[in-house]
Each structure stands twice: as structure tokens, then as C-alpha cells.
C-alpha positions as CSV (number, residue, x, y, z in Angstrom):
1,X,3.8,0.4,-0.8
2,X,0.5,0.9,0.0
3,X,-1.9,3.7,-0.1
4,X,-2.0,4.0,3.3
5,X,2.0,3.5,3.8
6,X,2.3,6.5,1.5
7,X,0.1,8.9,3.6
8,X,2.2,8.1,6.8
9,X,5.3,7.9,5.5
10,X,6.1,11.7,6.2
11,X,4.6,11.3,9.5
12,X,5.6,8.0,10.6
13,X,7.8,8.8,13.5
14,X,5.1,11.3,15.1
15,X,2.5,8.4,14.5
16,X,4.5,6.0,16.5
17,X,5.3,8.6,19.3
18,X,1.3,9.9,19.1
19,X,0.0,6.6,20.5
20,X,2.0,6.2,23.8
21,X,1.1,9.8,24.5
22,X,-2.4,9.0,23.7
23,X,-2.8,6.5,25.9
24,X,-1.1,8.2,28.7
25,X,-3.5,10.5,28.6
26,X,-6.3,8.2,28.9
27,X,-4.7,6.6,32.0
28,X,-7.8,7.0,35.2
29,X,-7.6,5.6,39.2
30,X,-11.1,4.1,37.9
31,X,-10.3,0.3,36.9
32,X,-13.7,-0.1,34.9
33,X,-13.0,3.1,33.0
34,X,-9.3,1.4,32.2
35,X,-10.7,-1.9,31.2
36,X,-12.8,-0.1,28.9
37,X,-10.4,2.5,27.2
38,X,-8.1,-0.7,26.9
39,X,-10.7,-2.0,25.1
40,X,-11.3,0.6,22.3
41,X,-7.2,1.2,22.1
42,X,-6.9,-2.2,20.8
43,X,-9.8,-1.9,18.2
44,X,-8.8,1.2,16.8
45,X,-8.8,1.5,12.9
46,X,-6.5,3.2,10.8
47,X,-6.2,6.4,12.7
48,X,-7.3,8.6,9.5
49,X,-8.4,11.5,11.7
50,X,-5.2,12.2,13.7
51,X,-3.0,11.2,10.4
52,X,-4.7,14.7,8.6
53,X,-3.7,16.7,11.8
54,X,-0.2,15.8,11.7
55,X,0.0,15.6,8.1
56,X,-1.6,19.5,8.0
57,X,0.8,20.6,10.7
58,X,3.6,19.2,8.6
59,X,2.3,20.8,5.4
60,X,2.2,23.9,7.0
61,X,5.3,24.3,9.8
62,X,7.1,22.5,12.1
63,X,5.5,20.0,13.9
64,X,4.9,20.5,18.1
65,X,3.5,19.6,20.9
66,X,0.9,21.9,20.2
67,X,-0.1,19.4,17.2
68,X,0.1,16.5,19.5
69,X,-2.7,18.2,22.0
70,X,-4.5,18.8,18.5
71,X,-4.8,15.3,17.4
72,X,-5.6,13.7,21.0
73,X,-8.7,17.2,21.3
74,X,-9.7,15.7,17.6
75,X,-9.5,11.6,18.7
76,X,-11.2,11.9,21.8
77,X,-14.0,14.0,20.3
78,X,-14.1,11.2,17.3
79,X,-14.5,8.7,20.1
80,X,-17.1,9.7,22.0
81,X,-19.1,10.7,19.1
82,X,-18.9,7.0,18.2
83,X,-19.7,5.9,21.1
84,X,-22.9,8.1,21.8
85,X,-23.9,7.1,18.1
86,X,-23.9,3.4,18.8
87,X,-25.8,4.4,22.0
88,X,-28.5,6.6,20.3
89,X,-28.5,3.9,17.0
90,X,-28.6,1.3,19.6
91,X,-25.7,-0.3,17.6
92,X,-23.8,-3.5,19.0
93,X,-21.2,-3.6,16.1
94,X,-19.1,-1.6,14.5
95,X,-16.8,-3.1,11.7
96,X,-17.2,-6.3,13.2
97,X,-16.3,-5.3,16.6
98,X,-18.5,-5.1,19.7
99,X,-19.7,-1.5,20.6
100,X,-19.6,-0.6,24.5
101,X,-23.1,-0.2,25.0
102,X,-23.2,-4.0,23.5
103,X,-20.9,-5.4,26.2
104,X,-21.4,-2.6,29.4
105,X,-24.5,-1.5,28.5
106,X,-25.8,2.0,27.1
107,X,-25.2,4.1,30.8
108,X,-22.0,3.0,31.0
109,X,-21.3,4.0,27.0
110,X,-22.5,7.4,27.5
111,X,-20.5,7.9,30.8
112,X,-17.4,7.1,28.9
113,X,-18.0,8.8,25.8
114,X,-18.6,11.8,28.1
115,X,-15.5,11.1,29.8
116,X,-13.6,11.1,26.5
117,X,-15.4,14.3,25.7
118,X,-14.4,16.2,29.0
119,X,-10.5,14.7,28.4
120,X,-10.6,16.3,25.2
121,X,-11.6,20.0,26.4
122,X,-9.4,19.7,29.6
123,X,-6.7,19.0,27.9
124,X,-7.1,21.5,25.5
125,X,-7.3,24.4,28.3
126,X,-4.4,22.6,30.5
127,X,-2.2,23.2,27.3
128,X,-4.2,27.0,26.5
129,X,-4.8,25.5,23.3
130,X,-8.0,27.9,23.1
131,X,-8.1,28.1,19.0
132,X,-7.6,24.6,18.7
133,X,-10.4,24.3,21.3
134,X,-12.7,26.8,19.5
135,X,-12.6,24.7,16.2
136,X,-13.2,21.8,18.3
137,X,-16.1,23.2,19.9
138,X,-17.4,24.5,17.0
139,X,-17.5,20.9,15.0
140,X,-19.4,19.1,17.8
141,X,-22.2,21.8,17.7
142,X,-22.5,21.4,14.1
143,X,-22.2,17.4,14.2
144,X,-25.1,17.4,16.7
145,X,-27.1,19.8,14.5
146,X,-26.4,17.4,11.2
147,X,-27.7,14.8,13.1
148,X,-30.7,16.4,14.4
149,X,-31.5,17.6,11.1
150,X,-31.1,14.2,9.6
151,X,-33.3,12.6,12.4
152,X,-36.3,15.3,11.7
153,X,-35.8,14.9,7.5
154,X,-36.1,11.1,7.9
155,X,-39.3,11.7,9.7
156,X,-40.3,13.7,6.8
157,X,-39.2,12.3,3.9
158,X,-38.7,15.9,2.5
159,X,-34.7,16.1,1.9
160,X,-33.9,18.5,-0.8
161,X,-30.3,17.9,-2.3
162,X,-29.2,21.5,-0.8
163,X,-30.2,19.7,2.6
164,X,-28.4,16.6,1.9
165,X,-25.5,18.5,2.2
166,X,-25.8,20.9,4.9
167,X,-26.4,17.1,6.7
168,X,-23.2,15.9,5.5
169,X,-21.3,19.0,5.8
170,X,-22.2,19.1,9.2
171,X,-22.4,15.3,10.6
172,X,-19.1,14.9,8.6
173,X,-17.2,17.6,7.1
174,X,-16.9,19.5,10.1
175,X,-15.1,17.3,11.7
176,X,-12.4,16.6,9.0
177,X,-12.1,20.2,8.6
178,X,-11.7,20.6,12.3
179,X,-8.6,18.2,11.6
180,X,-7.0,19.6,8.8
181,X,-7.5,23.6,10.4
182,X,-6.7,22.5,14.2
183,X,-2.6,20.9,12.4
184,X,-2.5,24.4,10.6
185,X,-3.4,26.1,13.9
186,X,-0.8,23.5,16.3
187,X,2.0,25.2,13.9
188,X,0.8,28.9,13.8
189,X,-0.1,29.1,10.1
190,X,-1.1,32.3,8.0
191,X,-4.5,32.8,7.5
192,X,-4.6,31.7,4.2
193,X,-3.1,28.4,4.9
194,X,-6.0,27.8,7.4
195,X,-8.5,28.6,5.0
196,X,-6.5,26.6,2.7
197,X,-6.8,23.6,5.1
198,X,-10.1,24.4,6.1
199,X,-11.3,24.0,2.3
200,X,-9.4,20.6,2.0
201,X,-10.5,19.1,4.8
202,X,-14.1,20.4,4.5
203,X,-14.2,18.9,0.5
204,X,-12.4,15.8,1.8
205,X,-15.0,15.0,4.4
206,X,-18.4,15.7,1.7
207,X,-16.3,13.2,-0.7
208,X,-15.7,11.2,2.4
209,X,-19.7,11.0,3.1
210,X,-21.0,10.3,-0.5
211,X,-18.4,7.1,-0.9
212,X,-20.2,5.9,2.3
213,X,-23.6,6.4,1.4
214,X,-22.5,4.6,-1.5
215,X,-21.6,1.8,-0.1
216,X,-25.7,1.1,0.4
217,X,-25.9,0.2,-2.6
218,X,-23.4,-1.8,-3.6
219,X,-22.9,-5.1,-3.5
220,X,-21.8,-6.5,-0.1
221,X,-19.4,-9.1,-0.6
222,X,-20.8,-11.5,2.4
223,X,-24.1,-11.5,1.2
224,X,-23.9,-10.7,-2.3
225,X,-26.0,-7.7,-2.7
226,X,-26.4,-4.1,-1.6
227,X,-27.4,-3.6,2.5
228,X,-29.7,-0.9,2.1
229,X,-29.0,0.2,5.8
230,X,-29.6,3.7,5.2
231,X,-33.7,2.9,3.5
232,X,-34.1,0.9,6.1
233,X,-33.5,3.6,8.4
234,X,-35.4,5.8,6.5
235,X,-32.4,8.1,5.2
236,X,-32.5,9.6,2.2
237,X,-29.0,10.0,0.7
238,X,-27.7,11.5,-2.6
239,X,-28.4,8.2,-4.7
240,X,-31.8,8.4,-3.6
241,X,-32.8,12.0,-3.8
242,X,-31.3,12.4,-7.5
243,X,-33.4,9.6,-8.6
244,X,-36.4,11.0,-6.8
245,X,-36.0,14.2,-8.7
246,X,-35.8,12.9,-11.9
247,X,-38.3,10.3,-11.6
248,X,-42.4,11.1,-12.5
249,X,-44.7,12.3,-9.5
250,X,-46.6,8.6,-9.5
251,X,-43.4,6.7,-8.9
252,X,-41.8,8.9,-6.5
253,X,-45.5,8.8,-4.4
254,X,-45.1,4.6,-5.1
255,X,-41.3,5.1,-3.6
256,X,-41.6,7.4,-0.7
257,X,-44.8,4.7,0.3
258,X,-42.4,1.9,0.1
259,X,-39.9,3.7,2.8
260,X,-42.3,4.7,5.3
261,X,-44.4,1.7,5.5
262,X,-42.0,-1.1,4.3
263,X,-38.6,-0.2,4.9
264,X,-38.1,-2.9,7.0
265,X,-38.9,-5.3,4.4
266,X,-35.8,-6.8,2.6
267,X,-37.5,-7.1,-0.8
268,X,-39.0,-3.7,-0.6
269,X,-35.6,-2.5,0.2
270,X,-33.9,-4.2,-3.2
271,X,-36.7,-2.7,-5.2
272,X,-35.9,0.7,-4.1
273,X,-31.8,-0.3,-4.4
274,X,-33.2,-1.1,-8.0
275,X,-35.1,2.1,-8.8
276,X,-31.9,4.1,-8.1
277,X,-29.7,2.0,-10.3
278,X,-31.9,2.6,-13.1
279,X,-32.3,5.9,-12.7
280,X,-29.4,6.8,-12.8
281,X,-28.8,7.4,-9.2
282,X,-25.4,6.2,-8.3
283,X,-23.5,7.4,-11.9
284,X,-24.6,11.0,-10.3
285,X,-23.5,10.6,-6.9
286,X,-19.9,8.9,-7.9
287,X,-20.1,12.5,-10.4
288,X,-20.8,14.3,-7.5
289,X,-17.9,12.5,-5.3
290,X,-15.3,13.3,-7.8
291,X,-16.1,16.7,-7.6
292,X,-15.7,17.1,-4.1
293,X,-12.2,15.2,-4.0
294,X,-11.1,17.8,-6.8
295,X,-11.9,20.7,-5.0
296,X,-9.8,19.0,-1.7
297,X,-6.9,18.6,-4.4
298,X,-7.2,22.1,-5.3
299,X,-7.1,23.4,-1.9
300,X,-3.7,22.4,-1.6
301,X,-2.8,24.5,-4.8
302,X,-0.9,27.1,-2.5
303,X,1.9,24.8,-1.3
304,X,4.4,23.6,-3.5
305,X,5.6,19.8,-4.5
306,X,7.1,17.2,-1.7
307,X,6.0,14.5,0.2
308,X,3.7,15.5,2.7
309,X,1.6,17.3,-0.2
310,X,1.8,14.2,-1.9
311,X,0.4,11.9,1.0
312,X,-2.7,14.3,1.4
313,X,-3.4,14.0,-2.4
314,X,-3.4,10.2,-1.8
315,X,-5.2,10.8,1.0
316,X,-8.0,12.0,-1.4
317,X,-7.6,9.2,-3.6
318,X,-7.6,6.6,-1.0
319,X,-11.1,8.1,0.2
320,X,-12.7,7.5,-2.8
321,X,-11.2,4.4,-3.7
322,X,-11.8,2.3,-0.3
323,X,-14.0,-0.6,0.1
324,X,-15.5,-0.1,3.3
């Protein structure tokens, strides 16, 4: 059985029911909107975020209608942020699939993203899921702050390790924590359980983002060398931040100059990647990823051993071992 099958096993029936439930929430009387929605639904990924909502709910109680609403709200929010991100970043493909702005232009993409976000909010309000709505609204605020903070720091190139963690907590971990906390909220969990689920989700989210940042420095199967995409966008992530901290001031100035002036030049980007590798940046970053993964697992210590807890531990393992 694959890792994703083990993760899905305790909630496989709920996930089967979730797909038509989610599709039903998106029906409209606007043909163009239905076409775009169907395009998105046909190209959905592994659905890790709804899975986390259902796993968290099952670990803490009995899955209910409220859990389906929570999973729907999270998935709508996540989809809206991806659509808007693609517009902001002028991205025309995501994991090999054309983005909405590539096919229907930016104005329509922004409006579709707005629709998904507002639909999530009204779904929560119409079902009196105020607690879940508060959690998700806070996540939206944090994600926006994280993106803006990263843009500011990419201009100044003065990011520290503490600021890096602040950015990824806001940009990535806050949504994962919203998944697990919303799942627990949907089954009336105790304060101890809610805090455990927040800790699990936040640490899992940090480990997830660190793994993403490592991909930029690892060989790509298609081109045989690291992509360096973060460097090209002048994003300083943990491997580079650590390497810059550990080097002498002259080398640091040289590397920062390359990022400022030559971040679009492939040869210069690969020189920076090589610097990170020889400076121990990747080894240090992996250590930090494993540390946060272990913190996520430790957050589950209050729960007895069962298949749901095993699935959540397997989710952590899958996150740090995934290939893309």
C-alpha cells in the first residue's frame, strides 16, 4: 500500500463523499464560471488539505456535516489563493497544467479567485460555522502578510533566519494549521486537543515549506540540474540564508551582488547553488526540516495509537520524503 493510500485509508469513505459535496457547492448559473470550475476540479491534486481536515476530525471525534463544511471552506480558500498567486507571479503553468490566467486572462482569474473565496465565507456563515470561519479568516490575513513580507525582503535582500521562519509560518504553515484546527473544531474538541492540532499543523506546514525550498537546490529530473527558481525571483530561503551567515563578509557581498544584478543569468544562478552546496546549506536545512517534522509527530503524543494517528504520522513522513 502506498503512503497516500495509508494516509487516506481511515477516511476513504468520507473523501469519496466529499468530492460530490464540494462539486455541489460550486454550481452556479454562469456558464463561464461552471466551465472554469470544472477545469479546476478535473485537475485537482492529492487533496492533502481536505484529508488533513477529515483526519483531524476523526482523531478527535465523530466526523459530521460540520467537518464537510470545514473541508470545503479550506479547499475553496486554498484554490482561491493559488489562482491569485498565479496572477501575481504571472505564472502560466502549475505542475505542468495551464493556470486560469493563462487560459482566460488575469481579470477573469482574479474574479474566479474572488468567487471561490466569497463562496467559502458564505458557506461557513450559512451553516453557522463561526469558529471555523474565524480560523480561516485569520489564515487569510496571515498568508497575505507573509507574501508581502517576502516581497519586501526580496527587494532588500536582508532576510535573517528568524524572518524566514516568520514568512513561512504565515505563508504556508498557517493554512495547514487551519486545516487541522478546523477539523478538530468541527467535532467540538477540547482546548488541549485544539492546541495539539494547531501545533501539529503548524510544524507540518513548516517542514513542508522547507522541503519545497530544498527542491530548488536539488537536481531536476528533466534538466539534470537545480532549477534555482527562488534565486531567479530573488527569494532568500533557508539553504542560502544559512550559507550567507556562515561565510566571510567578502564572499557574502559577492553572492548578494550576483543575486541583485545577475539573478536572471543561468550560469550565475548555478554558481550560487554551488556555493550553497559547498557551504553546508543543504545539510543544515534538512536538519531543520527533520526537527519540525519531529515536533509535528510529538504534538500527537496526547492521542492513543490507532489507524488515524498512524495516518497522520505517515502524512509527516510523506511530506519530507516527497519528490515534488
